[in-house]
C-alpha positions in Angstrom: 31.8 14.1 5.2 31.0 11.3 2.4 27.3 10.5 1.8 26.2 7.5 3.1 24.5 5.2 -0.1 23.0 2.2 0.7 24.0 -1.2 -1.4 21.8 -3.6 -2.0 23.5 -6.7 -0.2 23.4 -4.4 2.8 19.8 -3.1 3.3 17.9 -4.6 6.0 13.8 -5.1 5.2 11.5 -5.8 8.3 8.4 -6.9 7.5 5.0 -4.7 8.7 1.8 -5.7 9.7 -1.2 -2.6 9.3 -4.5 -3.4 10.8 -6.7 -1.1 7.9 -9.6 -0.8 10.1 -11.6 2.3 10.3 -8.2 4.0 8.9 -8.9 6.1 5.8 -7.7 4.6 2.4 -5.7 7.1 1.2 -4.3 8.6 4.3 -2.9 5.2 4.9 -1.9 4.4 1.4 0.8 7.4 1.9 2.3 5.7 4.8 2.2 2.6 3.1 3.7 3.9 0.0 6.8 5.7 1.9 7.4 2.2 4.4 7.4 0.0 0.7 9.9 2.9 -0.8 11.9 3.2 2.3 11.6 7.0 2.9 11.1 6.4 6.9 14.6 5.0 6.9 18.0 7.0 7.3 19.4 4.9 4.6 17.0 5.8 2.3 19.0 5.7 -1.1 16.7 6.5 -4.2 18.4 3.8 -6.4 17.8 0.9 -4.1 15.0 -1.0 -2.9 15.4 0.1 1.2 11.6 -0.6 1.8 9.8 -2.7 4.2 7.5 -5.6 3.3 4.3 -4.5 4.5 1.1 -6.8 5.0 -2.2 -5.2 5.1 -4.9 -7.2 6.9 -8.2 -5.9 7.4 -8.7 -4.3 3.9 -12.4 -4.2 3.6 -13.0 -2.6 6.5 -10.8 0.9 5.1 -12.9 4.0 5.1 -13.2 6.5 2.5 -14.7 10.5 3.1 -17.2 11.6 1.4 -19.2 10.3 -1.4 -16.5 8.5 -3.2 -17.8 5.0 -2.3 -20.8 6.5 -4.2 -19.5 8.5 -7.0 -15.9 7.2 -8.1 -15.7 4.4 -10.8 -12.6 2.1 -11.5 -11.1 1.3 -14.9 -9.8 -1.9 -16.5 -8.9 -2.5 -19.5 -9.0 -6.0 -21.2 -7.1 -5.4 -23.5 -8.8 -6.4 -26.3 -10.6 -3.5 -28.5 -13.2 -1.9 -26.8 -12.5 -3.7 -23.8 -12.8 -0.9 -21.9 -14.4 -2.0 -18.2 -16.2 0.4 -15.6 -16.7 -0.5 -11.7 -18.5 1.7 -9.5 -15.9 1.4 -6.1 -18.7 0.1 -3.9 -18.9 -3.1 -6.1 -15.3 -3.5 -6.1 -15.1 -2.8 -2.0 -17.5 -5.9 -1.5 -16.1 -8.3 -4.2 -12.3 -7.5 -3.8 -11.3 -4.9 -1.6 -7.3 -5.7 -1.6 -8.0 -4.7 -5.4 -8.8 -1.2 -4.2 -6.1 -0.8 -2.0 -3.4 -2.2 -4.5 -4.8 0.6 -6.8 -4.0 3.1 -3.9 -0.5 2.0 -3.1 -0.2 1.8 -6.6 -0.4 5.1 -8.2 1.9 6.3 -5.3 5.1 4.2 -6.2 7.4 5.0 -9.1 6.4 3.8 -12.5 9.5 2.4 -12.9 11.1 -1.4 -12.4 12.0 -0.7 -9.2 8.4 0.4 -8.3 7.2 -2.7 -9.3 9.7 -4.4 -7.4 8.6 -2.4 -4.0 4.2 -3.7 -5.5 5.4 -7.6 -4.8 6.5 -6.4 -1.3 2.4 -5.7 -0.3 0.6 -7.9 0.7 -3.0 -7.4 1.5 -5.7 -9.4 2.6 -9.5 -8.5 3.1 -10.1 -10.6 6.4 -8.0 -10.3 9.8 -6.1 -13.8 8.5 -2.8 -13.5 6.6 -0.1 -16.5 6.0 2.8 -14.5 6.8 3.4 -15.6 10.4 6.5 -17.1 9.8 8.2 -13.6 9.3 6.6 -12.6 12.4 6.0 -9.2 11.0 6.1 -6.2 13.6 2.7 -4.4 14.4 3.2 -0.9 12.7 0.4 1.7 13.2 1.2 4.6 11.4 -0.2 8.0 12.7 -2.9 8.7 10.3 -4.7 11.8 11.9 -5.9 14.9 11.0 -4.4 18.1 12.1 -6.2 19.3 15.0 -8.0 16.1 15.2 -7.6 14.0 19.1 
């Protein structure tokens, strides 16, 4: 029996809609990274982009556990000498909740051309509205409950 290997032209990519309200950031980000990569499909092929488009709404209502909101610092660089900028996660969640979500998912995709192509398929919005109604995204609720919880 031959091993199946997907080709770029025969991959079917769906649009998934995820509501982040009340979900834990890291747990939800892992499921989204797997959907972007295509690992949740039986046609997964490592060197082909077999993943789906993911639209995340209500990113501002995502939940963080512990004291991460108070203690975490987010780093960025202006690309000028001495251009380090540190921002607290609380400030970033208040101003740009989409960036927090994109950074969480970006750390879970490959650091290659394929990973950059996957990140282009992630659309994050802070509110409940999104401009992708024409693509008819399917509601997708990944199971993000902890073991033993109900």
